[in-house]
C-alpha positions in Angstrom: 73.3 80.1 59.6 74.3 83.8 59.3 71.5 84.4 56.8 69.0 82.6 59.1 70.0 84.8 62.1 69.6 87.9 59.9 66.1 86.8 58.9 65.2 86.2 62.6 66.3 89.7 63.5 64.2 91.2 60.7 61.1 89.2 61.8 61.6 90.4 65.3 61.7 94.0 64.1 58.6 93.5 62.0 56.6 92.1 65.0 57.4 95.1 67.2 55.6 98.5 66.8 57.1 101.7 68.1 54.2 103.8 69.5 53.9 107.3 70.9 53.8 105.8 74.4 57.2 104.1 73.8 58.8 107.2 72.3 57.6 109.4 75.2 58.8 106.7 77.7 62.2 106.7 76.0 62.5 110.5 76.6 61.9 109.9 80.3 63.8 106.6 80.8 65.3 104.3 78.1 64.8 101.3 80.4 61.1 102.0 80.7 60.9 102.2 76.9 62.7 98.8 76.7 60.2 97.2 79.1 57.3 98.5 77.0 58.9 97.1 73.8 59.4 93.8 75.6 55.7 93.7 76.5 56.5 93.6 80.2 53.5 93.5 82.5 52.9 96.8 84.2 52.3 97.4 87.8 49.7 99.7 89.3 49.5 103.2 87.8 50.2 106.1 90.1 47.0 107.9 91.2 48.2 111.2 89.5 48.7 109.4 86.2 45.3 107.8 86.4 43.7 111.3 87.0 45.5 112.7 84.0 44.3 109.8 81.8 40.7 110.3 83.0 40.9 114.0 82.3 42.4 113.4 78.9 39.5 111.1 78.0 37.0 113.8 79.0 38.9 116.6 77.2 39.2 114.5 74.1 35.5 113.6 74.1 34.5 117.3 74.5 36.8 118.3 71.7 35.7 115.6 69.2 32.0 116.0 70.1 32.3 119.8 69.3 33.8 119.0 65.9 31.1 116.5 65.2 28.3 118.9 66.2 29.7 121.5 63.8 29.8 118.9 61.0 33.2 120.1 60.1 35.1 116.8 60.5 35.1 113.3 59.1 36.7 110.1 60.4 40.2 109.6 59.3 41.2 107.2 56.5 44.2 107.5 54.2 41.9 107.8 51.2 40.2 110.8 52.8 43.6 112.4 53.2 44.2 112.0 49.4 40.7 113.4 48.8 41.6 116.7 50.4 39.3 116.6 53.4 39.7 119.7 55.5 39.5 118.1 58.9 40.0 114.5 59.8 39.4 113.0 63.3 40.4 109.9 65.3 43.5 109.4 63.1 45.7 106.3 63.7 48.8 107.0 61.7 51.0 104.1 60.6 54.2 103.9 58.6 56.3 100.8 58.7 57.0 100.0 62.3 55.7 103.3 63.6 52.3 104.1 64.9 50.7 107.1 66.6 47.2 108.4 67.4 46.1 112.0 66.6 42.8 113.5 67.7 42.6 115.4 64.4 44.5 116.4 61.3 44.0 119.8 59.8 44.6 120.6 56.1 47.1 123.5 55.5 48.4 125.2 52.4 51.8 123.5 52.3 52.6 121.3 49.3 53.2 117.6 49.8 53.1 114.3 47.9 49.3 114.6 48.3 49.1 117.8 46.2 49.3 121.5 46.9 48.3 120.9 50.5 49.3 118.8 53.5 48.1 118.1 57.1 49.2 119.1 60.6 48.4 117.0 63.7 46.5 117.9 66.9 46.7 116.0 70.2 44.6 116.4 73.3 46.1 116.1 76.8 44.6 115.9 80.3 46.6 118.5 82.0 46.4 122.3 82.1 50.1 122.8 81.3 51.9 121.5 78.2 55.0 119.5 79.0 58.1 118.5 77.1 56.6 115.0 76.9 53.4 116.3 75.3 55.5 118.0 72.6 57.4 114.8 71.9 54.1 112.9 71.5 53.0 115.6 69.0 56.3 115.5 67.2 56.3 111.8 66.9 52.9 111.8 65.3 53.9 114.6 63.1 57.0 112.6 62.0 54.8 109.7 60.9 52.5 112.0 59.2 55.4 113.5 57.4 56.5 110.1 56.2 52.9 109.4 54.9 52.5 112.7 53.1 56.2 113.4 52.0 56.4 116.6 54.0 57.1 117.1 57.7 54.6 119.4 59.4 56.1 122.7 60.5 53.7 123.0 63.5 51.0 121.1 65.3 48.5 121.8 68.1 48.2 120.6 71.6 44.8 121.2 73.4 45.1 121.3 77.2 42.3 121.4 79.8 40.2 124.5 79.7 40.4 124.6 75.8 43.9 126.1 76.1 45.8 125.7 72.8 49.5 125.7 72.1 51.0 125.5 68.6 54.7 124.5 69.0 57.0 124.6 66.1 58.3 121.1 65.5 61.7 121.4 63.7 63.8 121.3 66.9 61.7 118.5 68.3 62.3 116.3 65.3 66.0 116.4 66.3 65.0 114.6 69.5 62.4 112.2 68.0 64.4 111.0 65.0 67.5 109.6 66.9 65.1 108.1 69.5 63.3 106.1 66.8 66.6 104.8 65.5 67.7 103.8 69.1 64.4 102.1 69.7 64.8 100.1 66.5 68.2 98.9 67.7 66.6 97.8 71.0 64.1 95.7 69.1 66.9 93.6 67.5 68.4 90.8 69.6 70.6 90.2 71.5 69.0 91.5 74.7 72.4 92.5 75.9 71.5 95.9 74.6 69.0 96.3 77.5 69.4 99.8 78.9 70.5 99.8 82.5 68.2 100.7 85.4 68.9 104.4 86.4 66.5 105.8 88.9 65.3 109.4 88.2 62.6 111.9 89.2 60.0 110.1 86.9 60.3 106.9 88.8 57.5 107.6 91.4 55.0 107.9 88.5 56.2 104.8 86.6 54.3 101.5 86.6 57.6 99.6 86.7 58.9 101.6 89.8 58.9 98.8 92.3 60.9 96.2 90.2 63.4 98.9 89.1 64.0 100.1 92.6 64.5 96.5 93.8 67.1 96.0 91.0 68.8 99.2 91.9 69.0 98.1 95.6 70.4 94.7 94.6 73.1 96.4 92.6 73.6 99.2 95.2 73.3 101.5 92.2 74.4 105.1 92.4 71.1 106.4 91.2 69.6 105.4 94.6 71.1 108.7 95.8 68.9 111.8 95.6 69.8 114.6 93.2 72.5 112.6 91.4 72.4 113.1 87.6 73.2 110.6 84.9 76.3 112.7 84.0 77.5 112.5 87.6 77.0 108.7 87.6 79.0 108.4 84.4 81.7 110.6 85.9 81.9 108.3 88.9 81.8 105.2 86.7 84.8 106.5 84.8 86.7 106.6 88.1 85.8 103.0 88.9 83.0 103.9 91.3 79.7 101.9 90.5 77.9 101.6 93.9 76.8 103.7 96.8 79.1 101.7 99.1 82.1 102.5 96.9 81.3 106.1 96.8 80.9 106.5 100.5 84.2 104.6 101.0 86.0 107.1 98.8 84.1 110.2 100.1 83.3 109.4 103.7 81.8 112.9 104.0 79.3 112.2 101.2 75.7 113.0 102.4 73.9 109.7 102.0 70.3 110.6 101.0 68.4 107.9 99.2 65.5 108.4 96.8 62.0 107.9 98.2 60.5 106.4 95.0 
């Protein structure tokens, strides 16, 4: 029976793919990442998110068309990586249970298992400003690329709107991505008791799961319903036996009760 349970867990892991979207979601909210892994049906996207996605498609199209017109790029395949192609586009990177999309891979003079060269990733975004989440997306793709070529890329490129480019160094970001991957792998494995709790935060208004999470938080009278309360503050209150807004107000009658508007 124990061997059978172990086999079931391994099959569950094999059927789940950890994507860039899930890793970025984890950086914003572990519960959101869990819902994506679970295949939960999303609600309506926030208008701002829809605008960014549309701009990203446009920016990506302009970038790739420019490369094609210059005849400097070829479509990605692993075989073309090994053949030393200088520039590969439309790259879907896969390694085990990990998968990420890169708009392009550029050959650089850093030795790897491929030879006396390796590749660095480029991702295109739909905003004018590069965010922490954009760097995590790039770093996750770079991590998979590193697994494929035996050498982690030192840098990558993010192309924002207006052809603005940023080349972040990735070493520090790998320290965020690597443990996130391990935690997500643990979430894939039953039992579902490992489900991260709902903790409302500033990202909630833009999340497609916002309505159901806020409803759950209301049912539990969760402390994260309060504005400007951090996870560390919630943990501090929990350690004192305070888990709900009602309990907090009872202990601190002067506590300013301002609920989130998400």
